C-alpha positions as CSV (number, residue, x, y, z in Angstrom):
1,M,15.2,1.6,20.7
2,N,11.7,2.9,21.4
3,A,8.9,1.1,18.5
4,K,9.2,3.9,16.1
5,E,13.4,3.3,15.9
6,K,12.7,-0.4,15.5
7,L,10.2,0.1,12.6
8,S,12.7,2.9,11.4
9,A,15.0,0.3,11.3
10,A,13.8,-2.4,10.1
11,I,12.4,-1.1,7.0
12,E,15.6,0.4,6.3
13,K,17.4,-3.2,6.7
14,L,14.5,-4.3,4.0
15,L,14.9,-2.0,1.5
16,E,18.5,-2.6,1.2
17,K,17.2,-5.9,-0.5
18,K,14.1,-5.1,-2.1
19,E,10.9,-2.7,-3.4
20,L,9.2,-1.0,-1.0
21,D,6.0,-2.6,-2.9
22,K,6.3,-5.9,-2.2
23,I,7.5,-5.8,1.4
24,T,4.8,-6.7,3.6
25,V,3.5,-5.5,6.7
26,A,4.3,-8.6,8.3
27,E,8.2,-8.9,7.3
28,I,8.5,-5.0,8.6
29,V,7.0,-6.6,12.2
30,K,9.2,-9.5,11.8
31,E,12.4,-8.0,11.5
32,A,11.9,-4.7,13.7
33,A,10.7,-7.6,16.6
34,V,7.5,-5.9,17.5
35,C,3.8,-7.0,17.2
36,R,1.4,-6.4,14.4
37,K,-0.6,-4.2,16.9
38,T,2.9,-1.9,17.5
39,F,3.2,-1.8,14.0
40,Y,-0.5,0.0,13.6
41,R,-0.1,2.0,16.6
42,N,2.8,4.5,15.4
43,F,1.8,3.7,11.5
44,T,-1.3,3.5,9.5
45,D,0.6,1.2,6.7
46,K,4.2,1.1,5.5
47,Y,3.8,4.5,3.2
48,A,3.3,6.3,6.1
49,L,6.3,3.9,8.2
50,T,8.9,4.9,5.4
51,A,7.6,8.6,5.1
52,Y,8.8,8.8,8.7
53,Y,11.3,7.0,8.0
54,F,13.2,9.7,5.9
55,S,12.1,12.5,7.2
56,Q,14.8,11.8,9.7
57,F,17.3,12.5,7.9
58,F,15.3,15.1,5.3
59,D,14.1,17.3,8.3
60,Q,18.2,17.3,9.2
61,T,19.8,18.4,6.3
62,F,18.2,20.4,3.6
63,G,15.0,21.0,6.2
64,Q,17.8,22.8,7.8
65,I,17.4,25.9,5.1
66,T,14.0,27.2,7.6
67,C,16.6,27.1,10.6
68,G,19.4,29.8,8.4
69,E,21.7,26.7,6.7
70,S,22.8,27.7,3.2
71,F,20.5,26.3,0.3
72,D,23.8,25.0,-1.1
73,A,25.7,23.5,2.2
74,A,21.9,21.8,2.9
75,L,21.3,20.6,-0.5
76,L,25.1,19.2,-0.3
77,R,24.1,17.7,2.9
78,Y,21.0,15.7,1.9
79,L,22.6,14.5,-1.6
80,A,25.6,13.3,0.8
81,I,22.6,11.0,2.7
82,C,21.0,10.2,-0.5
83,E,24.3,8.8,-1.5
84,S,24.6,6.6,1.6
85,K,21.7,5.2,1.5
86,A,21.5,5.1,-2.5
87,A,19.9,1.1,-2.4
88,V,17.7,1.7,0.4
89,L,15.7,5.3,-1.2
90,K,16.0,3.5,-5.2
91,H,13.9,0.7,-3.7
92,A,11.8,3.2,-1.8
93,Y,11.6,5.5,-4.6
94,A,10.4,2.4,-7.1
95,S,6.9,2.3,-5.7
96,S,3.9,3.2,-7.8
97,D,2.0,3.7,-4.6
98,I,-0.1,7.3,-4.6
99,N,1.3,7.4,-0.9
100,G,5.4,6.2,-1.8
101,L,8.0,8.4,-0.4
102,R,8.0,10.2,-4.4
103,S,4.9,12.1,-3.4
104,Y,6.0,12.3,0.4
105,D,9.3,13.4,-1.0
106,I,7.9,16.1,-2.7
107,K,4.9,17.7,-0.7
108,S,8.1,17.6,2.1
109,T,10.2,20.4,-0.3
110,K,7.2,21.8,-0.7
111,R,6.8,22.2,2.6
112,T,10.4,23.9,3.4
113,Y,10.2,26.0,0.1
114,E,7.3,27.7,1.7
115,K,8.8,27.7,5.0
116,Y,11.9,29.0,4.0
117,L,10.1,31.5,1.9
118,L,7.9,32.9,4.3
119,E,10.9,33.9,6.0
120,K,12.1,35.5,4.0
121,G,9.2,37.8,3.1
122,A,8.0,35.9,0.0
123,D,4.3,36.8,-0.9
124,I,4.4,32.7,-1.4
125,H,0.3,32.6,-1.7
126,T,0.5,34.4,-5.8
127,A,0.1,32.4,-8.7
128,P,3.3,32.6,-10.3
129,M,5.4,31.6,-6.8
130,Q,2.6,28.9,-6.1
131,F,3.8,27.1,-9.4
132,A,7.8,28.7,-8.9
133,I,7.9,26.5,-5.4
134,E,5.6,23.6,-7.2
135,I,8.3,23.5,-10.5
136,A,11.0,23.1,-7.8
137,A,9.6,20.7,-5.2
138,R,8.7,18.4,-8.4
139,G,11.8,19.1,-10.3
140,G,14.1,19.0,-8.0
141,T,12.7,15.4,-6.5
142,D,12.3,13.7,-9.4
143,M,16.5,14.8,-10.7
144,I,17.8,13.4,-7.3
145,I,15.4,10.5,-8.2
146,E,16.8,10.0,-11.1
147,W,20.4,10.7,-10.0
148,L,19.8,7.9,-7.4
149,V,18.3,5.1,-10.4
150,R,21.4,6.7,-12.8
151,G,23.8,4.9,-10.0
152,M,25.1,8.8,-8.9
153,P,27.3,10.0,-12.3
154,E,27.5,13.4,-11.0
155,D,29.5,14.4,-8.3
156,K,27.4,15.7,-5.9
157,A,28.4,19.2,-6.1
158,E,27.8,19.2,-9.1
159,L,24.4,18.3,-9.4
160,Q,23.4,20.9,-6.2
161,A,24.9,23.5,-8.7
162,L,22.3,22.5,-11.4
163,I,19.2,21.6,-9.4
164,K,20.0,25.6,-7.8
165,R,21.0,26.6,-11.5
166,T,17.7,25.7,-12.9
167,L,15.1,27.3,-10.0
168,P,12.6,29.3,-11.0
169,N,14.4,33.1,-11.0
170,D,10.4,33.6,-8.9
171,L,12.3,31.4,-6.4
172,L,16.0,31.6,-6.6
173,K,16.4,35.9,-5.5
174,F,15.3,34.8,-2.4
175,L,18.1,32.0,-1.9
176,E,20.6,34.3,-3.1
């Protein structure tokens, strides 16, 4: 296991127990059994480490819409990962820092939509399309966070269908 993997495993273990804003770099390096220099050689701060941790499963689930996987299947797989990592993600999303996971998630989702739409021939540079992408990225992220915080009362398939159903038409027409 390389240093990034050790640090990623450490942040996951620590996030199972407490919120990201309450975790220190000292705790992370102790849990990972690496030195502080190794941490800073790989990440600027704990928020960058958390973003790296998140990207490992985001790219392999929802991010796969840019590789030909259907929106429905990719979102459903993403929700399944979120469900399995619910405690970790709740503690990560609880951060109020501007560099927290919520902000990174929105940026990742927006980039994914933009890449997907470009591949489908959409003009993503118009103001209405940029607004639609922003609404979809922010709204979807916030609804998934809310779902996690509320204890995931809806079935994953139900949430996936609700998110898709509420996407702006400018975006939705490229997902059909």
